[in-house]
N, C-alpha and C positions, 0 to 999 in steps of 0.2 A: 455519563455514558462513554466518554472518551477512554476512561480508565478500563472499562470493560474490554475494549479491544486489546489493551496491553495484557490483560489476564487471559484472554481467549487465544492469543497468539501461540503460547506454548502448547495449548491443547491441539491446535492445528498441527504443530510439529510432531507431537507424540502420536497422534492418530495416523499421520502420513508415514512416519518412519517406523512405526511398529505395526504397519498394515498387515503383515503376514500373521500376526498373533490373533487376529479377530475373525478369520474365515472370509468367505466370499458370499456376496449376494448379487444376483443378476449379472454374474461374470465380473464384478468389480470387487476388489478387496474391501471388506467392511470398514477398514480404517480409512480408505479413501472417501467412502461415503460419509463417515463421521467427520472427517477433516473438511470436506466440502460443505457440509451443513453448518459446522461451527464457523468456517470462514464466511459463509453467506450471512449468517446471523451477525457476526462481527462487522461485516461490511455494511449491513443494513443499519446497524446502530449509528454509523457515521451519518447516514442520510437523515435518520430521525433526530439525532443530536443537533445537527445544523438547523433543521426545520424548527424544532422546538425552541432553540436558542434565539433564532430570529423572530419567531412568532411572539415570544414572551419577553422580548427585549433583554435577553440574558447574554448577549454577546459581550465577552470580556477580552481584554488583551491577553490574559492568562489562557483563556480558551482558544484564542487564535494561535497560541504557541503549542498547547498540549494536544489539541485536536490533530494537527498534521503530524506530530510526533507519534501519536497512537496509530495513525494510519501507516506510517513508515515501519513501525515495529511489526504490525500485522503483516504487511506486504513482505518485509525482509524475512520474517520467519517462514512464510510460505515459500518464497523463492529459494532460500537455503535448503529447505526440505526437498524441493523439486530438483535441485542440483544433486543432492545426496541420492535421490532415486534415479538419477541419470535421465531425467526427462527434459532438463533445461541445461544448456551450456553455461558454465560458470562465468564466461566473459560477459554474457548479457547481464548477469546479476551484478558484476563489478561495475559496469557502466551505470546501471540503475542506482546502485549504492553510491557511486561517485556523485551523481546528480543530487541525490538526497542529502549527502553531507555538504555539498556545495551550497545548496539552497538553504539548508539549516544554518550554515556559517553566515550566509548573506543576511538571514533574518536576525542572527545574533549581533552582527555589526550594526544593522539598522536599529535594533532594540537599544544598543548602547548609545545610539545617537537620538533616542527618543522617538524613533519612527517604527511603526508596526507595518510589516509587509504581510498583508493577509493573502489568502489563497486567490489565485487568479483563475480565470475561466480555463486557461490552458492547464493549470494544475488540477482542476476538477476533471477535465477530459482525460488527463494522464491517469488519475486515480481510477476512473471508470474503465478505461481500457486495460489497466493493469488487473483490476478485479476480474473482468471478463476473461482475460487471458489466463490468469491464475486458476480460475474455476475450470476452464476447459482443460488445463493441464492436470489439475488435481483429479478430475474425473477421467483423465486420459482419453479425451474425446478428439476426434479429427479436427484439425484447424487450430490446435493449441499453440503450436510453434509460430504459424503465421500471425495469429492474434498477438503473440508476444512480440513479434517484430513491429506490429502496429503500436503496441504499448511502448516499445523502446523508442520509436520515432516521436510519439507524443511526450514521452519523458524528456527526451533531448530538447524538443521544441519548447516545452514549458520551462525548462531550465534556462533557456535563452531569454524567455520572457522575464524571468526573475532577474537575470543579469541586466537586462535593459532597464528594469524598474529601479535597480540599485546602483546604476552606473554613477550617479552623482555622489553616492556615499563612498564609492571606491576610489574616487579621484582626490 
C-alpha cells in the first residue's frame, strides 16, 4: 500500500495544476475536487497500511523506511502544487522539505549503524496536521493557511524529537 501513495502523488499534482481544464462543480474547479479525493484516498492508505501491518505482524525494517518516504512524496507533491497555485508561500514548503530531508538523513545514518528509527508520536501528529492543512488548501477552504502554520510547528517539533533520538548517533 505504501507504493500506492507514490503512484497517486503525481495524480494529485496533475489534477491540481490542470484544474482549469476540467470545469467547475459547486464553485470549485473539478481538478481541485479530484485532487482532494485522490489525496484523501492516498492518505487513508497510510492509516490502513499501518493498521494491517501491525495487526498481522508484518512490520518490517523495509516498511519502516518505505512508508515514511511514500508519505513524504505525497505531501511534497501536494505542497509544490499548492505553491504553483499561489495558495501557499514557498518558504513554508522549504522548511517542511528541509525537515523531511534532515529526518531522512538521520534515519540513513541510524540504519548504517544498524539502528532503525521508526515513526514517533510527534511524526504521526505532524503527518495528520499536514494532511488536514493540505486538504483545506486543496479545497481552498477558510483556515487553510492557519492550519498550515500548525502543521509547520508540528513539523519542526517532530524534527527536534528525531534529533534528540539520534543524538547519540551524531556524536
